[in-house]
Phi, psi and omega in degrees: 000309182293318180296323178294321180292318179294323180293327180272355179079026181287154172234149177257131179229141179291150176276124181244127176241149178275128180295149177298139177288128181277139177254155179258171176300323179297316179301318178296318178295318181295319179296317179294320179295318180298312180298317180298313183295323180284317187273320185265308184281327181077024180289140179228154174054237185297319180297330180296318179298317179294318180296313180298317180298316182299308185284333174293316178299315180298320179296311183295319184275347181081012180279165175221168180297000000 
């Protein structure tokens, strides 16, 4: 096996994978707030930023309306 690989000029290289990016609770809350504001509230542009900030804060702090 090794002799065949050397005869063909093969090289062995380790398999390297990129670890999954870890998300925080804040990231999850911000993503959920963004989806909520776009899909449910229908906020756009400037209103969208305010909506996302409001619902991200509520999610992170555990507050509700």
